[in-house]
C-alpha positions in Angstrom: -13.0 49.4 -168.8 -11.5 48.7 -172.1 -8.2 49.3 -170.5 -9.0 46.6 -167.7 -10.0 44.2 -170.6 -6.9 44.7 -172.6 -4.8 44.3 -169.3 -6.6 41.1 -168.7 -5.9 40.0 -172.4 -2.3 40.7 -172.2 -1.9 39.0 -168.7 -3.6 35.9 -170.1 -1.7 35.9 -173.2 -4.9 34.6 -175.0 -4.5 31.1 -173.4 -7.1 28.4 -174.8 -8.7 28.5 -171.4 -9.1 32.1 -171.5 -10.4 32.4 -175.3 -13.1 29.8 -174.4 -14.3 31.2 -171.3 -14.2 34.9 -172.7 -16.2 33.7 -176.0 -19.1 32.2 -174.1 -19.2 35.2 -171.7 -19.2 37.6 -174.5 -21.9 35.5 -176.5 -24.2 35.9 -173.1 -23.8 39.6 -173.3 -25.2 39.9 -176.8 -28.9 39.6 -176.2 -28.8 42.3 -173.7 -26.6 44.9 -175.6 -29.0 44.3 -178.6 -31.9 45.0 -176.3 -30.2 48.4 -175.1 -30.1 49.7 -178.7 -28.0 52.4 -179.8 -28.2 55.1 -177.2 -25.9 53.6 -174.3 -22.5 54.2 -173.3 -22.7 50.8 -171.9 -23.2 49.1 -175.2 -20.4 51.0 -177.0 -18.0 49.9 -174.0 -18.8 46.4 -174.2 -18.9 46.2 -178.0 -15.7 47.8 -178.0 -14.4 45.1 -175.6 -15.7 42.4 -177.9 -13.9 44.1 -180.9 -10.8 44.2 -179.2 -10.9 40.5 -178.0 -11.7 39.3 -181.5 -8.6 41.4 -183.2 -6.2 39.9 -180.6 -7.4 36.4 -181.5 -6.9 37.2 -185.1 -3.2 37.8 -184.0 -2.6 34.2 -183.1 -2.5 31.6 -185.7 -4.7 28.8 -184.4 -7.7 31.2 -183.8 -6.9 33.3 -187.2 -7.0 30.3 -189.1 -10.2 28.8 -187.6 -12.2 32.1 -187.8 -11.1 32.7 -191.5 -12.1 29.0 -192.7 -13.9 29.2 -195.9 -14.3 33.0 -196.0 -13.4 34.6 -199.0 -11.8 37.8 -197.0 -8.9 38.3 -194.5 -10.7 39.6 -191.3 -7.5 41.6 -190.4 -7.7 43.7 -193.4 -11.3 45.2 -192.4 -11.5 47.7 -190.0 -14.9 47.6 -188.8 -16.9 44.6 -187.7 -20.0 45.9 -188.9 -19.0 45.6 -192.5 -21.5 43.8 -194.3 -18.8 41.9 -196.4 -17.9 40.1 -193.2 -21.7 39.1 -192.7 -22.2 38.2 -196.5 -19.4 35.7 -196.1 -20.6 34.2 -192.9 -24.3 33.8 -194.5 -23.0 32.0 -197.4 -21.2 29.6 -195.1 -24.4 29.3 -193.1 -26.1 28.5 -196.3 -23.8 25.7 -197.1 -24.2 24.1 -193.5 -28.1 24.4 -193.5 -28.6 26.7 -190.8 -32.2 26.8 -190.0 -32.0 30.5 -188.7 -30.6 31.9 -192.1 -33.4 33.6 -193.0 -33.4 35.7 -189.9 -29.8 36.7 -190.3 -30.3 37.6 -193.9 -32.9 40.1 -192.9 -30.5 41.6 -190.7 -28.2 41.8 -193.7 -30.8 43.3 -195.9 -32.6 45.8 -193.3 -30.7 45.7 -190.0 -28.9 48.7 -188.4 -25.1 48.8 -188.5 -25.0 47.8 -184.7 -27.4 44.9 -185.4 -25.1 43.7 -188.0 -22.1 44.3 -185.8 -23.8 42.0 -183.2 -24.8 39.4 -185.5 -21.3 39.2 -186.7 -20.0 39.1 -183.3 -22.3 36.1 -182.5 -21.3 34.1 -185.5 -17.5 34.6 -184.9 -17.6 33.9 -181.2 -19.7 30.8 -181.6 -17.2 29.7 -184.3 -14.6 30.2 -181.5 -16.5 27.9 -179.0 -17.0 25.2 -181.6 -13.4 25.4 -182.5 -12.7 23.8 -178.9 -15.4 21.3 -179.2 -14.3 19.7 -182.7 -13.3 16.0 -182.1 -10.5 16.4 -184.6 -7.2 17.0 -182.5 -5.7 19.1 -185.4 -8.5 21.6 -185.1 -9.4 21.7 -181.2 -5.9 20.6 -179.4 -7.8 19.8 -176.5 -9.0 16.7 -174.6 -12.3 16.7 -173.6 -14.8 14.3 -172.0 -18.1 13.8 -173.9 -20.4 15.1 -171.0 -18.3 18.4 -170.4 -18.5 18.9 -174.3 -22.3 18.5 -174.4 -22.3 21.0 -171.2 -20.3 23.6 -173.1 -22.5 23.1 -176.5 -25.5 23.6 -174.7 -24.3 27.0 -172.9 -23.2 28.1 -176.6 -26.7 27.1 -177.7 -28.6 29.0 -175.1 -26.7 32.1 -175.9 -27.3 31.9 -179.4 -31.1 31.1 -179.0 -31.3 34.0 -176.3 -30.0 36.2 -179.1 -32.6 35.3 -181.6 -35.4 35.8 -178.7 -33.9 39.3 -178.5 -34.7 39.8 -182.0 -38.2 39.1 -181.2 -38.0 35.5 -182.6 -40.7 33.4 -180.8 -40.0 29.8 -182.6 -37.3 27.7 -183.9 -38.2 26.9 -187.4 -39.3 23.6 -188.6 -36.5 21.7 -190.3 -35.6 18.1 -191.9 -33.1 15.9 -190.8 -31.5 12.6 -191.6 -32.3 9.5 -189.0 -29.3 7.4 -189.3 -30.8 4.7 -187.1 -34.1 4.3 -189.4 -32.3 5.6 -192.6 -35.2 8.0 -193.4 -35.6 11.9 -193.3 -37.5 12.9 -190.2 -39.4 16.3 -190.1 -39.0 18.3 -186.9 -41.9 20.9 -186.2 -41.3 24.3 -185.1 -40.4 24.5 -181.6 -41.3 27.5 -179.0 -37.9 29.2 -178.5 -38.7 29.7 -174.9 -39.1 25.9 -174.3 -35.8 25.2 -175.7 -34.2 28.1 -173.7 -35.6 26.4 -170.5 -34.3 23.1 -171.4 -30.8 24.2 -171.9 -30.9 26.1 -168.7 -32.2 23.0 -166.8 -29.5 20.8 -168.4 -26.8 23.2 -167.7 -28.1 23.8 -164.2 -28.0 19.7 -163.7 -24.6 19.3 -165.0 -22.3 18.2 -162.2 -19.4 16.0 -163.5 -17.5 15.3 -160.2 -13.8 16.0 -160.4 -11.6 12.9 -160.4 -7.9 12.5 -158.9 -5.3 10.0 -159.5 -4.6 8.2 -155.9 -1.4 8.4 -154.4 -0.2 4.9 -155.7 -1.6 5.6 -159.2 0.7 8.9 -159.3 3.7 7.0 -158.0 3.3 4.2 -160.9 3.5 7.2 -163.5 6.6 8.7 -161.6 8.3 5.4 -161.2 7.5 4.5 -165.0 9.3 7.6 -166.1 12.0 7.3 -163.8 12.5 3.6 -165.2 12.2 5.2 -168.7 15.0 7.5 -168.2 17.2 5.2 -166.3 17.0 2.7 -169.0 17.2 5.3 -171.6 20.8 6.2 -170.1 21.8 2.7 -169.6 21.3 1.8 -173.2 23.0 4.8 -174.6 26.0 4.3 -172.0 26.2 0.5 -173.3 26.0 1.4 -177.0 27.2 5.1 -177.4 29.0 5.8 -173.8 31.7 8.2 -175.6 29.0 10.4 -177.4 26.1 10.0 -174.8 25.4 14.0 -174.5 24.6 14.0 -178.1 21.3 12.3 -177.3 18.5 14.4 -176.3 17.6 13.9 -172.8 20.6 11.9 -171.7 22.0 14.8 -169.6 18.6 15.1 -167.6 15.0 15.7 -168.8 12.0 17.4 -167.1 8.7 15.7 -167.7 5.3 17.2 -167.3 2.3 14.6 -167.1 -1.4 15.5 -167.2 -4.5 13.2 -167.6 -8.1 13.9 -169.2 -11.0 12.0 -169.7 -11.4 11.6 -173.6 -14.1 12.0 -175.9 -14.1 9.6 -178.9 -16.9 8.6 -181.3 -15.9 5.0 -181.3 -13.9 4.1 -178.4 -14.3 0.2 -179.4 -11.6 0.8 -182.1 -9.1 1.2 -179.3 -8.4 -2.4 -178.7 -5.2 -1.8 -176.5 -7.3 -0.9 -173.2 -10.9 0.0 -172.2 -9.9 3.0 -170.1 -11.0 6.6 -171.5 -8.2 8.2 -170.0 -5.6 10.3 -172.2 -2.2 10.6 -170.8 -0.3 13.9 -172.3 3.5 13.7 -171.7 5.7 17.1 -172.3 9.5 16.7 -172.0 12.3 19.2 -171.9 16.2 18.7 -171.5 16.9 20.3 -168.3 20.8 19.5 -168.2 20.7 18.7 -164.4 21.8 15.3 -164.8 18.5 13.8 -163.3 15.0 13.0 -164.2 12.0 15.4 -162.8 8.5 14.1 -163.3 5.7 16.3 -162.3 2.1 14.6 -162.4 -1.0 16.6 -162.3 -3.2 14.3 -160.2 -6.4 15.7 -161.4 -8.1 13.9 -164.3 -9.6 17.1 -166.1 -12.9 16.9 -167.8 -11.2 19.3 -170.3 -7.4 19.5 -171.0 -6.2 22.6 -172.9 -3.0 21.1 -174.7 -1.4 24.7 -175.2 -2.0 26.0 -172.3 -0.3 22.9 -170.2 2.4 22.1 -172.7 3.2 25.5 -174.5 5.7 25.6 -177.1 8.4 27.6 -175.0 8.0 25.1 -172.2 8.8 21.6 -173.9 11.0 20.2 -176.6 8.4 17.2 -177.4 5.0 16.6 -176.7 3.4 12.8 -176.6 -0.4 12.1 -176.4 -1.5 8.6 -175.7 -5.3 8.3 -176.0 -6.9 5.3 -173.8 -4.1 5.2 -171.3 -4.6 2.7 -168.7 -2.5 2.9 -165.4 -3.1 -0.5 -164.3 -2.1 -2.0 -167.8 1.0 0.1 -167.5 2.2 -1.3 -164.1 1.7 -5.0 -165.5 3.6 -4.2 -168.9 6.4 -2.1 -167.3 9.7 -3.7 -168.2 8.3 -4.8 -171.8 6.8 -1.3 -172.4 10.0 0.5 -171.6 12.3 -1.8 -173.6 10.2 -1.3 -176.8 10.0 2.5 -176.2 13.7 3.0 -175.3 14.8 1.1 -178.2 12.7 3.1 -180.8 13.6 6.5 -179.3 17.4 5.7 -179.4 17.0 4.3 -182.7 15.3 7.2 -184.3 17.8 9.8 -182.6 20.9 7.5 -183.8 19.3 8.1 -187.4 19.2 11.9 -186.9 22.6 12.1 -185.8 23.6 10.0 -188.7 21.8 12.1 -191.2 23.5 15.3 -189.9 27.0 13.7 -190.0 27.4 11.2 -192.4 30.4 11.5 -194.9 31.0 10.0 -198.5 33.1 7.0 -197.2 30.4 5.7 -194.7 27.5 6.7 -197.3 29.3 4.2 -199.9 29.5 1.5 -197.1 25.8 2.3 -196.0 24.3 2.5 -199.3 25.8 -0.7 -200.4 24.3 -2.5 -197.4 20.9 -1.2 -197.9 20.7 -2.0 -201.4 22.0 -5.4 -200.6 18.9 -5.7 -198.4 16.5 -5.0 -201.2 18.0 -7.5 -203.5 20.7 -5.1 -205.3 24.5 -6.5 -205.3 27.3 -4.4 -206.5 30.4 -5.6 -207.7 32.7 -3.2 -209.7 30.1 -0.7 -210.1 27.7 -2.9 -211.8 24.6 -3.8 -209.7 23.0 -7.0 -210.1 19.2 -7.6 -209.2 17.5 -10.9 -209.5 13.5 -10.6 -209.9 11.2 -13.7 -209.0 11.9 -15.6 -212.0 15.5 -15.6 -211.3 16.3 -13.5 -214.3 19.4 -11.0 -214.0 18.8 -7.1 -214.2 22.2 -5.4 -214.7 22.5 -1.7 -213.6 25.6 0.7 -214.0 26.1 2.1 -210.8 27.0 5.8 -210.6 27.7 7.8 -207.4 27.8 11.3 -206.6 29.6 12.7 -203.6 28.0 15.2 -201.0 29.7 18.0 -202.5 28.7 17.6 -206.4 25.8 19.3 -207.4 23.3 17.3 -209.4 21.6 18.8 -212.6 19.6 17.3 -215.2 22.3 17.9 -217.7 24.8 15.7 -215.8 22.2 12.9 -215.5 21.7 13.2 -219.2 25.4 12.6 -220.1 25.2 9.2 -218.3 23.1 7.8 -221.0 24.6 5.3 -223.3 23.4 2.4 -225.3 20.0 2.1 -223.4 21.9 0.9 -220.3 19.9 1.1 -216.8 21.5 3.0 -214.4 21.1 3.4 -210.8 22.4 6.8 -209.5 23.3 7.0 -205.9 23.8 10.1 -204.4 25.3 11.1 -200.9 23.7 14.6 -201.4 19.9 15.3 -201.4 18.7 14.9 -205.1 16.2 18.1 -205.3 12.5 16.9 -205.9 12.2 18.7 -209.1 14.9 16.4 -210.5 13.4 13.3 -209.2 10.1 14.1 -210.5 11.7 14.4 -214.3 12.9 10.8 -214.0 9.9 9.2 -211.8 8.6 7.2 -215.0 12.1 6.7 -216.5 12.8 3.0 -217.3 16.6 3.8 -217.6 17.6 6.1 -214.6 16.9 5.3 -211.3 17.7 7.8 -208.6 18.5 7.2 -204.9 19.7 9.7 -202.5 20.2 9.4 -198.8 16.5 10.6 -197.7 15.4 7.2 -199.8 17.7 5.0 -198.1 17.0 6.5 -194.6 13.3 6.2 -195.3 13.6 2.5 -196.0 14.9 2.4 -192.3 12.6 4.6 -190.6 9.5 3.2 -192.3 10.5 -0.2 -191.0 10.8 -1.6 -194.8 14.0 -3.4 -193.8 15.6 -5.1 -190.9 18.0 -2.6 -189.7 19.9 -4.3 -186.5 22.8 -5.3 -188.8 23.0 -1.8 -190.1 23.0 -0.2 -186.8 25.6 -2.4 -185.3 28.0 -2.8 -188.4 27.6 0.9 -189.9 25.5 3.5 -187.8 26.8 3.0 -184.3 30.8 2.6 -185.2 30.3 5.7 -187.5 28.8 7.8 -184.8 31.1 6.9 -182.0 34.2 7.8 -184.1 32.7 11.1 -185.8 31.2 12.5 -182.6 33.8 11.6 -180.2 35.0 14.9 -178.5 32.4 17.3 -180.4 29.7 19.3 -178.8 26.3 18.2 -179.6 24.5 20.5 -182.3 20.9 21.9 -181.3 20.4 22.7 -185.0 19.8 19.1 -185.7 16.6 18.9 -183.3 15.5 22.3 -184.7 15.5 20.8 -188.1 13.7 17.9 -186.9 11.1 19.9 -185.0 10.3 21.9 -188.3 10.1 18.7 -190.6 7.7 17.4 -188.0 5.7 20.6 -187.5 5.7 20.8 -191.7 4.2 17.4 -191.7 1.3 18.0 -189.1 0.5 21.3 -190.4 -3.1 21.1 -191.9 -3.4 22.0 -195.5 -5.8 24.8 -196.7 -7.2 27.5 -194.5 -7.3 25.7 -191.4 -3.4 25.6 -191.1 -2.7 28.9 -193.1 -1.3 30.8 -190.3 0.4 28.0 -188.8 2.2 27.3 -192.2 3.0 30.9 -192.4 4.9 30.5 -188.8 6.6 27.3 -189.9 7.7 29.0 -193.2 9.4 32.3 -191.4 11.2 29.5 -189.3 12.5 27.7 -192.3 13.6 30.9 -194.0 15.5 31.6 -190.6 16.9 28.4 -190.2 18.0 27.6 -193.8 19.3 31.1 -194.8 20.4 33.3 -191.6 23.9 32.2 -192.2 23.8 33.1 -195.8 23.3 36.9 -195.2 25.6 39.3 -193.7 23.4 40.9 -190.8 20.3 39.0 -191.4 17.2 41.3 -191.4 13.5 39.9 -192.1 10.6 42.0 -191.9 7.4 39.6 -191.3 3.8 40.6 -192.4 5.1 43.8 -194.0 2.2 46.3 -194.9 2.3 49.2 -197.7 0.9 52.5 -197.0 -2.7 51.7 -197.3 -2.7 48.4 -195.4 -4.1 46.6 -198.5 -0.7 45.2 -200.2 0.7 42.5 -197.8 4.0 40.5 -198.4 4.4 37.8 -195.9 8.0 38.2 -195.5 10.7 40.4 -196.8 14.4 39.5 -196.5 17.4 42.3 -197.3 19.4 40.7 -199.8 22.8 40.9 -198.1 24.0 37.6 -199.2 26.9 36.2 -201.4 26.9 33.4 -204.4 23.4 32.7 -205.3 21.9 35.7 -203.5 24.7 38.2 -205.0 24.1 36.8 -208.5 20.2 37.5 -208.4 21.0 41.0 -206.8 23.1 41.7 -209.7 20.8 39.9 -212.4 17.4 41.3 -211.3 18.1 44.2 -208.9 17.2 42.2 -205.9 18.0 44.2 -203.0 15.2 42.7 -200.9 13.6 39.2 -201.5 10.0 38.8 -201.1 8.4 35.7 -199.8 4.8 34.8 -200.0 3.4 31.6 -198.3 0.5 29.4 -199.8 -0.9 26.7 -197.9 -3.4 25.7 -200.5 -4.4 22.0 -200.8 -4.0 22.3 -204.7 -1.1 23.7 -206.8 -1.1 27.3 -207.1 -1.8 29.1 -210.3 -1.3 32.3 -212.2 -3.5 34.3 -209.7 -0.8 33.6 -207.1 2.1 34.8 -209.3 0.3 37.9 -210.3 0.1 38.7 -206.7 3.6 38.4 -206.2 4.6 40.0 -209.3 2.4 43.2 -208.1 4.8 43.2 -205.2 7.5 43.4 -207.5 6.4 46.6 -209.0 7.9 48.4 -206.4 11.5 49.6 -207.3 13.0 49.3 -203.7 12.1 45.5 -203.6 13.9 44.4 -206.9 12.4 41.6 -209.3 12.7 38.3 -207.2 10.0 36.5 -205.4 9.9 33.1 -203.7 6.6 31.6 -202.9 6.4 28.4 -200.7 3.4 26.3 -201.5 2.4 22.8 -200.3 1.6 21.4 -203.7 3.9 23.5 -205.8 2.9 25.1 -209.3 0.1 24.0 -211.7 0.5 24.2 -215.5 -1.0 27.4 -215.9 1.2 28.8 -212.9 4.1 27.5 -215.0 3.1 29.4 -218.2 2.7 32.7 -216.1 6.0 32.2 -214.4 7.6 31.9 -217.7 5.8 34.9 -219.2 6.7 37.1 -216.4 10.4 36.4 -216.6 10.4 36.8 -220.3 8.3 39.8 -220.7 8.8 41.6 -217.3 12.2 40.2 -216.2 10.7 38.9 -212.8 12.0 35.8 -211.4 9.5 34.0 -209.2 10.7 30.3 -207.6 7.9 28.2 -206.4 9.1 25.5 -203.6 6.5 22.7 -203.0 6.6 21.1 -199.5 9.0 18.3 -200.8 11.3 21.2 -201.9 11.1 22.7 -198.3 11.9 19.2 -196.8 14.8 19.3 -199.0 15.8 22.5 -198.1 15.7 21.6 -194.3 17.7 18.6 -194.6 20.3 20.0 -196.8 20.9 22.5 -194.1 21.0 20.1 -191.4 23.4 18.2 -193.3 25.7 21.2 -193.4 25.1 21.6 -197.2 24.0 25.0 -199.0 20.0 25.1 -199.1 20.4 27.5 -201.8 21.1 24.5 -204.1 17.4 24.1 -204.0 16.9 27.9 -205.3 19.6 27.3 -207.8 18.1 24.3 -209.6 14.4 26.1 -209.6 16.3 28.9 -211.1 18.0 27.2 -214.0 15.1 25.1 -214.8 12.7 28.4 -215.1 15.6 30.4 -216.9 16.3 27.6 -219.4 12.7 27.0 -220.3 11.8 30.3 -222.1 
């Protein structure tokens, strides 16, 4: 039976729909397994199935992150699901959530058999998996679900949880108090016989009958026509503005669009002023290189739509979700809507291309034009800005080209006689340097990212800039050049990094993104690039997120020589606060192994705290261990430098210089 279950799990590849239904199914088995006791082959077999199912879930980032939320232990490191440490942490969480059954599960923790503990842990983990899919936060659930179907699934989960307590000879749901929002007062709820509540839930489940809804043939045609018109307009505008370089635009050479609709669940639908419709439209796109648009419309309006199942990462390049989508309003606003959408898409893609290919010559023109828009006029390398009182503020303009490396020393050499200086850099100025000058009243730093953000955030009117600078430059630069897929890869990484939840909810997802960043940024820097992910030592307790064999040149060759860094240890921390000395000690312990060398690199969302900086310095001073910490902004700089054909190692070089010169 276990082999059959393993085959089923492999065949389904842990799709969202499979995980939800299996979680509910295994929840329903637990009461019977508890009643059968310990002397049963069937119980052992079923518990082994559940064990295997949960362990497979822990291998998938979205389930791993959710199951480990707020737990102070890594479930993957525990060999036995009857381990009381798991139940202890789950009980701590239950206490913070005000679980009315806490005392019952606490008795199991204190007096229960190993099998009772194991089944209780399974109940809590499986019910958490179910609740993951019912969370209204799209970053957590990644499904779209109707209110009625959500209640139906909640009832199924509640039923199985109560049945398990009933199997423990619990006869009533304990009394509790709850806040009545309507009357703004605490309400006391008396104890309820557990069999009464079970019967209520069974009745509610049996009465659920949400009829399937389908698009009419006419509505399906409207959606297909919309996307066909969108693509034709997309091609038309590109032909008119960028005809000779048209194939550099993502979907010009053909696009496959998959469309699915679902009933939505929102707490405050009145907040959506565009339309009263409760239908969500999901659209997945992929370049198909066929020279045509292919539109597949699923005509069923789903009560629950599993986004990952329908639009897997391997299937699409881009996913767009529009909540409260009204097909009738779409028909009325056809042309106006398409004009706006196409204009924004081509504008965004043009900026991405410009960001990847600009040179020093066009950057000078581009930067001066944008500075003029914000009121800084440049003449003979003197910038003049007029404030609202018509007073002149004069700045000395200093330019850095793409190949020039900017350091604090270079910037400090610019100071003279208290002059105000605007540094305009064609290269990305690393975040660590920007932070040093953020409150400086004499030196103002502006790089390509700062200028582009003014456009992308619609702070300035950009029509003139596009027509006079961006479009002519792209036409000249990209003519007869093949399109570069790395641009889209970089944009996808930047988008994923921005959307990844901080903290434990996005921990494993952040790991996956970091692995991709290492591969994207540094693969070309090494001879025979080799990376070992989630490397474990012999006793399975010491875990490094990734190890890269150091066969690189320049920066990598220097640290190999200076720190015996035959291999580079990478660690990823998705904390919502700055990391401290504990995280550095953890990486330092990994570097005790002589085969690795004495260099570690930590990717952290918020960077390093003051105590972390002190520990970083002491490790370098006393143990000759170099541990570099990159914040999210550093990672963004790294990705951008690689996309712009610069050396991403520049970010690491500056971080190394800062720490080595601080002791």
